[in-house]
N, CA, C and O of each residue as an XYZ file, in Angstrom:
664
protein
N      55.081     95.932    134.088
C      55.639     97.109    133.489
C      57.276     97.212    133.663
O      58.025     97.800    132.884
N      57.662     96.512    134.855
C      59.034     96.709    135.129
C      59.958     95.753    134.114
O      61.091     96.058    133.743
N      59.308     94.643    133.773
C      59.849     93.762    132.804
C      59.919     94.348    131.411
O      60.914     94.166    130.708
N      58.975     94.982    131.044
C      58.901     95.694    129.712
C      60.080     96.759    129.579
O      60.848     96.798    128.618
N      60.115     97.579    130.628
C      61.195     98.629    130.697
C      62.591     98.037    130.719
O      63.463     98.534    130.007
N      62.849     96.973    131.523
C      64.089     96.147    131.427
C      64.440     95.746    130.160
O      65.561     95.920    129.683
N      63.347     95.115    129.492
C      63.694     94.677    128.114
C      63.939     95.720    127.093
O      64.810     95.547    126.240
N      63.240     96.764    127.132
C      63.675     97.965    126.329
C      65.026     98.553    126.520
O      65.711     98.915    125.564
N      65.432     98.653    127.837
C      66.640     99.267    128.111
C      67.734     98.284    127.619
O      68.690     98.806    127.045
N      67.731     96.995    127.755
C      68.594     95.932    127.265
C      68.625     95.919    125.774
O      69.674     95.801    125.140
N      67.508     96.037    125.261
C      67.494     96.046    123.576
C      67.987     97.308    123.236
O      68.668     97.279    122.211
N      67.855     98.538    123.820
C      68.726     99.749    123.431
C      70.133     99.693    123.584
O      70.857    100.214    122.736
N      70.683     99.006    124.766
C      72.013     98.986    124.973
C      72.536     97.920    123.886
O      73.598     98.089    123.287
N      71.823     96.975    123.714
C      72.365     95.984    122.673
C      72.615     96.469    121.252
O      73.524     96.072    120.522
N      71.655     97.415    120.944
C      71.752     98.155    119.635
C      72.822     99.150    119.601
O      73.555     99.247    118.616
N      72.949     99.909    120.653
C      73.996    100.836    120.720
C      75.350    100.078    120.719
O      76.256    100.525    120.015
N      75.530     99.042    121.407
C      76.809     98.294    121.305
C      77.120     97.786    119.795
O      78.212     97.895    119.238
N      76.077     97.272    119.303
C      76.284     96.795    117.967
C      76.822     97.800    116.948
O      77.782     97.585    116.208
N      76.050     98.992    116.997
C      76.417    100.103    116.037
C      77.827    100.479    116.472
O      78.574    100.639    115.507
N      78.386    100.662    117.643
C      79.592    101.143    118.060
C      80.586    100.000    117.621
O      81.697    100.227    117.141
N      80.155     98.969    117.802
C      81.291     97.800    117.344
C      81.514     97.928    115.852
O      82.632     97.957    115.339
N      80.265     98.011    115.132
C      80.414     98.163    113.802
C      81.339     99.331    113.341
O      82.147     99.198    112.422
N      81.173    100.427    114.006
C      81.984    101.657    113.690
C      83.386    101.331    114.114
O      84.292    101.672    113.354
N      83.631    100.812    115.054
C      85.111    100.566    115.571
C      85.700     99.568    114.451
O      86.745     99.842    113.861
N      85.013     98.469    114.210
C      85.644     97.465    113.299
C      85.751     97.771    112.033
O      86.732     97.352    111.419
N      84.832     98.514    111.416
C      84.924     98.781    109.993
C      85.025    100.233    109.534
O      85.221    100.469    108.342
N      84.900    101.223    110.437
C      85.033    102.554    110.058
C      86.189    103.230    110.467
O      86.942    103.856    109.721
N      86.317    103.069    111.799
C      87.553    103.727    112.516
C      88.788    103.075    111.909
O      89.722    103.828    111.633
N      88.902    101.883    111.686
C      90.125    101.325    111.339
C      90.374    101.575    109.912
O      91.551    101.420    109.587
N      89.564    101.920    108.984
C      89.745    102.197    107.785
C      90.490    103.686    107.599
O      91.239    103.951    106.659
N      90.161    104.539    108.604
C      90.752    105.793    108.690
C      92.280    105.691    109.014
O      92.975    106.699    108.891
N      92.874    104.391    109.465
C      94.160    104.345    109.829
C      94.813    103.696    108.622
O      96.039    103.598    108.689
N      94.270    103.276    107.626
C      95.152    102.555    106.552
C      95.071    103.350    105.151
O      95.400    102.887    104.059
N      94.594    104.570    105.391
C      94.487    105.352    104.043
C      95.507    106.498    104.291
O      95.943    106.888    105.374
N      95.810    106.984    102.942
C      96.623    108.180    102.947
C      96.386    108.981    101.557
O      96.054    108.427    100.509
N      96.616    110.415    101.717
C      96.500    111.196    100.478
C      98.049    111.439    100.048
O      98.859    111.865    100.871
N      98.353    111.187     98.912
C      99.713    111.595     98.265
C      99.675    112.559     97.159
O      99.148    112.242     96.092
N     100.216    113.751     97.348
C     100.125    114.674     96.185
C     101.379    114.273     95.325
O     102.481    114.190     95.868
N     101.220    114.034     94.029
C     102.111    113.484     93.045
C     102.430    114.476     91.936
O     101.481    114.753     91.203
N     103.407    114.964     91.725
C     103.757    115.939     90.634
C     103.563    115.358     89.457
O     103.520    114.133     89.343
N     103.412    116.270     88.356
C     103.159    115.553     87.006
C     104.320    114.686     86.647
O     105.503    115.013     86.737
N     103.811    113.450     86.195
C     104.734    112.482     85.714
C     105.533    111.788     86.683
O     106.365    110.974     86.283
N     105.367    112.031     88.023
C     106.157    111.452     89.038
C     105.444    110.262     89.595
O     104.291    109.974     89.271
N     106.214    109.535     90.499
C     105.675    108.364     91.115
C     106.098    108.269     92.728
O     107.006    108.963     93.185
N     105.363    107.369     93.501
C     105.892    107.191     94.815
C     105.598    105.791     95.151
O     104.688    105.189     94.580
N     106.310    105.265     96.028
C     106.390    103.761     96.527
C     105.833    103.642     97.903
O     106.069    104.459     98.794
N     105.074    102.574     98.037
C     104.708    101.894     99.458
C     105.197    100.575     99.446
O     105.107     99.924     98.405
N     105.734    100.060    100.520
C     106.186     98.719    100.752
C     105.934     98.221    101.902
O     105.979     98.977    102.872
N     105.630     96.924    102.071
C     105.548     96.228    103.312
C     105.781     94.733    103.260
O     105.672     94.156    102.178
N     106.086     94.094    104.325
C     106.391     92.739    104.341
C     105.254     91.865    104.297
O     104.272     92.133    104.990
N     105.277     90.792    103.518
C     104.085     89.702    103.343
C     104.659     88.491    103.397
O     105.761     88.362    102.864
N     104.077     87.438    104.003
C     104.598     86.177    104.016
C     103.639     85.504    102.929
O     102.507     85.921    102.685
N     104.282     84.332    102.267
C     103.834     83.668    101.304
C     102.341     83.177    101.715
O     102.095     82.609    102.779
N     101.309     83.503    100.639
C      99.913     83.100    100.925
C      99.098     84.460    101.566
O      97.874     84.567    101.482
N      99.888     85.386    102.156
C      99.118     86.479    102.701
C      98.268     87.267    101.428
O      98.592     87.101    100.252
N      97.306     88.013    101.787
C      96.595     88.691    100.772
C      96.386     90.103    101.178
O      96.052     90.392    102.327
N      96.571     90.950    100.285
C      96.389     92.219    100.766
C      95.234     92.785     99.599
O      95.300     92.383     98.438
N      94.328     93.618     99.980
C      93.313     94.218     99.064
C      93.121     95.655     99.443
O      93.423     96.055    100.567
N      92.602     96.464     98.483
C      92.449     97.745     98.829
C      91.973     98.519     97.391
O      91.347     97.950     96.497
N      92.380     99.852     97.366
C      91.929    100.604     96.070
C      92.789    101.940     96.217
O      93.458    102.249     97.204
N      92.637    102.676     95.030
C      93.253    103.937     94.961
C      92.426    104.800     94.140
O      91.968    104.331     93.099
N      92.170    106.012     94.471
C      91.527    107.021     93.760
C      92.492    108.053     93.205
O      93.481    108.457     93.817
N      92.128    108.437     92.021
C      92.917    109.692     91.466
C      92.024    110.985     91.342
O      90.857    110.952     90.950
N      92.630    112.016     91.682
C      91.757    113.231     91.520
C      92.732    114.407     91.094
O      93.826    114.545     91.640
N      92.324    115.162     90.192
C      93.027    116.260     89.611
C      93.638    115.783     88.307
O      93.688    114.579     88.052
N      94.121    116.736     87.450
C      94.763    116.280     86.101
C      93.833    115.554     85.307
O      92.670    115.929     85.162
N      94.307    114.523     84.785
C      93.469    113.793     83.785
C      92.874    112.591     84.584
O      92.217    111.754     83.965
N      93.074    112.462     85.954
C      92.485    111.353     86.617
C      93.021    110.062     86.489
O      92.443    109.088     86.971
N      94.232    109.968     85.791
C      94.745    108.574     85.512
C      96.160    108.310     86.322
O      97.061    109.144     86.405
N      96.182    106.943     86.924
C      97.330    106.660     87.552
C      97.568    105.261     87.203
O      96.751    104.513     86.665
N      98.776    104.973     87.562
C      99.383    103.422     87.175
C      99.828    102.830     88.377
O     100.513    103.555     89.098
N      99.586    101.635     88.772
C     100.025    101.010     89.932
C     100.766     99.744     89.544
O     100.197     98.886     88.870
N     101.981     99.607     89.938
C     102.946     98.481     89.559
C     103.195     97.873     90.896
O     103.433     98.555     91.892
N     103.128     96.463     90.894
C     103.302     95.717     92.259
C     104.609     94.817     91.860
O     104.662     94.091     90.867
N     105.657     95.002     92.825
C     106.712     94.193     92.560
C     106.939     93.188     93.728
O     106.685     93.526     94.884
N     107.383     92.040     93.444
C     107.563     90.908     94.514
C     109.083     91.325     94.976
O     109.867     92.130     94.473
N     109.200     90.494     96.094
C     110.544     90.787     96.905
C     111.805     90.682     96.026
O     112.863     91.161     96.433
N     111.724     90.086     94.868
C     113.099     89.893     93.927
C     113.004     90.927     92.996
O     113.881     90.938     92.133
N     112.048     91.907     92.956
C     111.825     93.104     92.090
C     111.086     92.635     90.830
O     110.968     93.492     89.954
N     110.573     91.433     90.590
C     109.730     91.196     89.429
C     108.383     91.771     89.461
O     107.743     91.628     90.503
N     107.861     92.392     88.491
C     106.514     93.014     88.337
C     105.561     91.859     88.353
O     105.530     91.042     87.433
N     104.771     91.794     89.417
C     103.629     90.824     89.474
C     102.053     91.357     88.988
O     101.108     90.635     88.669
N     102.092     92.693     89.037
C     100.852     93.266     88.742
C     101.017     94.607     88.072
O     101.968     95.301     88.432
N     100.232     95.031     87.176
C     100.353     96.297     86.410
C      98.828     96.809     86.180
O      98.109     96.314     85.311
N      98.459     97.728     86.945
C      96.975     98.232     86.774
C      96.978     99.800     86.403
O      97.777    100.561     86.948
N      96.159    100.190     85.565
C      95.936    101.496     85.316
C      94.551    101.934     85.546
O      93.611    101.328     85.031
N      94.370    103.073     86.379
C      93.150    103.559     86.814
C      92.757    104.911     86.117
O      93.589    105.751     85.774
N      91.492    105.021     85.955
C      90.939    106.234     85.748
C      89.857    106.491     86.737
O      88.772    105.910     86.710
N      90.212    107.412     87.631
C      89.258    107.559     88.748
C      89.602    106.588     89.939
O      90.547    106.761     90.708
N      88.728    105.568     89.986
C      89.088    104.731     91.228
C      89.313    103.199     90.753
O      88.647    102.743     89.824
N      90.278    102.432     91.433
C      90.491    101.015     90.985
C      90.721    100.329     92.275
O      91.487    100.710     93.160
N      89.903     99.174     92.284
C      89.734     98.238     93.448
C      90.445     96.864     93.005
O      90.143     96.282     91.963
N      91.421     96.408     93.905
C      92.028     95.115     93.674
C      92.915     94.691     94.693
O      93.115     95.346     95.716
N      93.426     93.651     94.443
C      94.477     93.046     95.698
C      95.410     92.171     95.026
O      95.347     91.930     93.820
N      96.324     91.672     95.856
C      97.091     90.641     95.380
C      97.550     89.717     96.438
O      97.489     90.119     97.600
N      98.049     88.408     96.166
C      98.427     87.422     97.096
C      99.865     87.304     96.944
O     100.402     87.314     95.837
N     100.491     87.193     98.030
C     101.984     87.029     98.075
C     102.489     85.584     97.746
O     102.179     84.634     98.465
N     103.264     85.451     96.655
C     103.704     84.194     96.175
C     104.935     83.740     96.904
O     105.200     82.542     97.000
N     105.696     84.688     97.422
C     106.960     84.658     98.193
C     107.017     85.411     99.458
O     106.232     86.350     99.587
N     107.731     85.166    100.286
C     107.829     85.806    101.711
C     108.786     87.000    101.480
O     109.853     86.743    100.924
N     108.557     88.126    101.800
C     109.460     89.286    101.723
C     108.762     90.534    101.632
O     107.577     90.600    101.956
N     109.526     91.724    101.136
C     108.854     93.033    101.132
C     108.324     93.206     99.642
O     109.062     92.938     98.694
N     107.129     93.625     99.478
C     106.429     93.880     98.376
C     106.314     95.179     98.101
O     105.912     95.866     99.039
N     106.599     95.846     96.870
C     106.500     97.306     96.623
C     105.366     97.713     95.673
O     105.183     97.169     94.584
N     104.716     98.583     96.102
C     103.607     99.278     95.112
C     104.157    100.531     94.578
O     104.526    101.428     95.337
N     104.218    100.616     93.417
C     104.607    101.956     92.761
C     103.404    102.635     92.241
O     102.752    102.021     91.397
N     103.018    103.778     92.602
C     101.959    104.561     92.059
C     102.482    105.711     91.068
O     103.338    106.488     91.493
N     102.084    105.818     90.005
C     102.648    106.694     88.972
C     101.498    107.556     88.381
O     100.454    107.082     87.933
N     101.837    108.991     88.437
C     100.801    109.991     87.961
C     101.137    109.742     86.443
O     102.294    109.739     86.024
N     100.027    109.532     85.651
C     100.147    109.504     84.186
C      99.814    110.689     83.494
O      99.790    110.732     82.264
N      99.531    111.747     84.291
C      99.404    113.194     83.576
C     100.656    113.803     83.605
O     101.099    114.050     84.726
N     101.448    114.157     82.469
C     102.582    114.642     82.510
C     102.534    116.275     82.634
O     103.586    116.903     82.746
N     101.390    116.863     82.611
C     101.304    118.194     82.694
C     100.582    118.711     84.160
O     100.554    119.905     84.458
N     100.108    117.838     84.871
C      99.440    118.294     86.124
C      99.606    117.381     87.275
O      99.645    116.153     87.199
N      99.707    118.160     88.444
C      99.839    117.501     89.583
C      98.532    116.714     89.962
O      97.439    117.178     89.641
N      98.630    115.608     90.598
C      97.332    114.848     91.032
C      97.493    114.317     92.460
O      98.590    114.117     92.983
N      96.314    114.107     93.043
C      96.410    113.544     94.402
C      95.852    112.095     94.011
O      94.909    111.869     93.252
N      96.695    111.100     94.743
C      96.248    109.677     94.787
C      96.064    109.337     96.288
O      96.900    109.484     97.180
N      94.904    108.892     96.381
C      94.349    108.400     97.689
C      94.363    106.965     97.771
O      93.681    106.280     97.010
N      95.155    106.447     98.713
C      95.528    104.984     98.706
C      94.870    104.439     99.917
O      94.975    105.108    100.945
N      94.147    103.228     99.959
C      93.551    102.504    100.881
C      93.797    101.083    100.797
O      92.835    100.329    100.653
N      94.965    100.634    100.871
C      95.416     99.190    100.896
C      95.848     98.651    102.400
O      96.513     99.359    103.156
N      95.470     97.531    102.698
C      95.404     96.907    104.036
C      96.722     95.879    104.003
O      96.838     95.012    103.137
N      97.590     96.072    104.946
C      98.733     94.983    105.271
C      98.051     94.193    106.368
O      97.450     94.692    107.319
N      98.214     92.884    106.122
C      97.755     91.785    107.220
C      98.548     92.033    108.417
O      98.057     91.563    109.443
N      99.695     92.681    108.545
C     100.517     92.782    109.753
C     100.328     94.154    110.447
O     101.039     94.430    111.414
N      99.436     94.988    110.009
C      99.291     96.238    110.585
C      98.397     95.951    112.019
O      97.187     95.729    112.064
N      99.211     96.010    113.016
C      98.537     95.519    114.334
C      97.586     96.485    114.876
O      96.675     96.037    115.572
N      97.656     97.722    114.666
C      96.669     98.589    115.281
C      95.387     98.442    114.531
O      94.360     98.602    115.191
N      95.271     98.154    113.212
C      94.100     97.971    112.460
C      93.371     96.529    113.066
O      92.164     96.431    113.288
N      94.329     95.495    113.269
C      93.731     94.161    113.850
C      93.101     94.447    115.202
O      92.039     93.928    115.545
N      93.782     95.275    115.944
C      93.202     95.576    117.277
C      91.831     96.183    117.161
O      90.942     95.767    117.904
N      91.599     97.108    116.311
C      90.364     97.706    116.142
C      89.423     96.737    115.496
O      88.235     96.944    115.740
N      89.681     95.818    114.795
C      88.789     94.789    114.098
C      88.459     93.854    115.191
O      87.276     93.541    115.325
N      89.382     93.349    116.020
C      89.154     92.515    117.106
C      88.122     93.205    118.139
O      87.090     92.609    118.447
N      88.385     94.303    118.593
C      87.610     95.081    119.526
C      86.156     95.206    118.847
O      85.159     94.710    119.371
N      86.130     95.812    117.808
C      84.746     95.839    117.160
C      83.985     94.574    117.072
O      82.867     94.408    117.560
N      84.663     93.701    116.419
C      83.764     92.439    116.340
C      83.389     91.853    117.741
O      82.292     91.323    117.916
N      84.270     91.952    118.679
C      83.886     91.587    120.158
C      82.795     92.331    120.544
O      81.845     91.675    120.969
N      82.680     93.530    120.509
C      81.539     94.472    120.750
C      80.135     93.975    120.172
O      79.080     93.884    120.798
N      80.363     93.685    118.879
C      79.206     93.164    117.997
C      78.764     91.969    118.620
O      77.572     91.959    118.926
N      79.488     90.877    118.903
C      79.126     89.679    119.354
C      78.518     89.827    120.766
O      77.488     89.211    121.039
N      79.141     90.652    121.702
C      78.627     90.988    122.964
C      77.167     91.586    122.942
O      76.315     91.349    123.798
N      77.003     92.405    121.825
C      75.858     93.148    121.729
C      74.591     92.092    121.282
O      73.406     92.328    121.516
N      75.044     91.026    120.672
C      74.131     90.117    120.337
C      73.520     89.385    121.495
O      72.353     88.996    121.524
N      74.456     89.221    122.499
C      74.092     88.508    123.806
C      73.057     89.450    124.572
O      72.029     88.998    125.074
N      73.401     90.750    124.618
C      72.510     91.644    125.282
C      71.192     91.783    124.556
O      70.167     91.880    125.230
N      71.133     91.800    123.213
C      69.891     91.945    122.610
C      69.011     90.616    122.675
O      67.784     90.722    122.687
N      69.618     89.383    122.716
C      69.007     88.248    123.046
C      68.367     88.275    124.427
O      67.213     87.917    124.662
N      69.281     88.760    125.355
C      68.631     88.855    126.783
C      67.489     89.794    126.722
O      66.509     89.573    127.434
N      67.520     90.736    126.004
C      66.493     91.756    125.864
C      65.171     91.228    125.433
O      64.097     91.449    125.993
N      65.391     90.448    124.291
C      64.198     89.727    123.886
C      63.588     88.529    124.571
O      62.438     88.126    124.402
N      64.483     88.025    125.347
C      64.033     86.908    126.410
C      63.247     87.738    127.554
O      62.273     87.210    128.092
N      63.612     88.869    127.880
C      63.031     89.610    128.995
C      61.678     90.177    128.647
O      60.896     90.505    129.540
N      61.356     90.313    127.232
C      60.184     90.901    126.882
C      58.894     90.210    127.543
O      58.836     88.981    127.505
N      57.976     90.853    128.080
C      56.879     90.110    128.526
C      56.012     89.480    127.484
O      55.650     90.098    126.483
N      55.704     88.311    127.721
C      54.664     87.648    126.668
C      53.408     88.097    126.878
O      53.039     88.531    127.969
N      52.500     88.004    125.610
C      51.134     88.403    125.708
C      50.251     87.586    126.736
O      49.208     88.019    127.224
N      50.825     86.304    127.011
C      50.150     85.645    127.815
C      50.186     86.002    129.263
O      49.245     85.787    130.027
N      51.296     86.547    129.602
C      51.374     86.998    131.010
C      50.687     88.463    131.161
O      50.461     88.919    132.281
N      50.394     89.119    130.071
C      49.812     90.335    130.108
C      48.155     89.953    130.351
O      47.478     90.690    131.068
N      47.644     88.917    129.792
C      46.265     88.496    129.930
C      46.057     88.066    131.437
O      44.999     88.337    132.004
N      47.093     87.383    132.089
C      46.863     86.939    133.311
C      46.877     88.138    134.379
O      46.231     88.038    135.422
N      47.527     89.106    134.123
C      47.543     90.400    134.937
C      46.225     91.122    134.714
O      45.736     91.756    135.650
N      45.633     91.069    133.560
C      44.292     91.828    133.259
C      43.206     91.207    134.016
O      42.281     91.958    134.322
N      43.138     90.014    134.370
C      42.160     89.448    135.033
C      42.049     89.696    136.421
O      41.140     89.178    137.070
């Protein structure tokens, strides 16, 4: 009976660690890379960050209010437009850096009569706080697998139950 209780405790701890690791790695970190931006009618705002050649950034933006339309222009370090996306509601995409330097994303409210809120969720590969959460969460998830495996190995087999019954 003690062996079964130990196995159940280990399985429970492993499951809790796995869920917690998933939460830290994929949910908590997402809260750090997002932002709401109130954009006046016909106005725009910019976000910029440093990328090295070959780095990839991915994300999305949502538009609420007004006509729900916004435009995203991505400029490379020399100021050349490399992407131009228009969204109605939500748009998911990303881009890869062709050159090393600061890339600029310009979000423009396409409604000339109403203010809108643009919700941005793009990830820079050099945002260290986010990578800390990702590494910690993934480590917890891997550790939880070891605890779960130990719990499974600790479970009493049916054969050992028959021996005790005799």
